[in-house]
N, C-alpha and C positions, 0 to 999 in steps of 0.2 A: 502494500500500497503507500511506501516510501516512496520509492522508486516510482509511482504512477502520479504522486502528488510535486514531488520533485522536478516528473516531466511536466506538467502540467503548469506548475511554476514558473517556471525557464520558457514556457513557450507563450503563456500570460503576461511575461516581465519583454518580452523580443515584441510581439505580436500590440504592445503598447508602445512601445518606445517609437516603434514602426508610423503605428497612425499618431503620434504626440508630433513625427516629422513630418510628415505629408499635411497634417495642419498646418501645421509652422508655415512651409514652405507654400503653401495654397494661400497664406494670406501677405505673406512677404512677396507675393508677387500683385496682389491688388484684386486678388479675387474674394468672397465671403464663402462660396461655397464649394464643397467635394462631392461629387458625385447628387448632388438634390440635396445631402445636408450641409447644414451651414457648419463653418470649419469650427466653430468653437465647440459645439458640440462633439463633432470626429476628437478636440483635444481633451473633451471632458471623459468620454469613454476610453481614449489609452492613458489617460493619469488611473481612470478607474482599475484600466487592468494592471497598470504599475503596483498600484494599491495594492489590489488582491497576489500578483505575486510574492508579493513581500510579506504578504497576510501568511502562503501555503511555506516560503520561504523559513520563518519562521516556527509555523507547525511543525516542520522538519524537524527541525535544530532542537527541539524541546524533546523528542523522541528519543535522544540519546545514538540516533545517527549519524 
């Protein structure tokens, strides 16, 4: 179970960073929308995924693994 949580945490963290980068680059280009969604919404989803990844990482560290 710890291995699955570690893999999910890594995937969520990487996806979160990528979403934040995309949202930031779109805003820097002068646009407000990413594929029909506001860039702010995409950024918030990316931030939420990174927080989720941190929580998973902390949970797996607490089990002594």
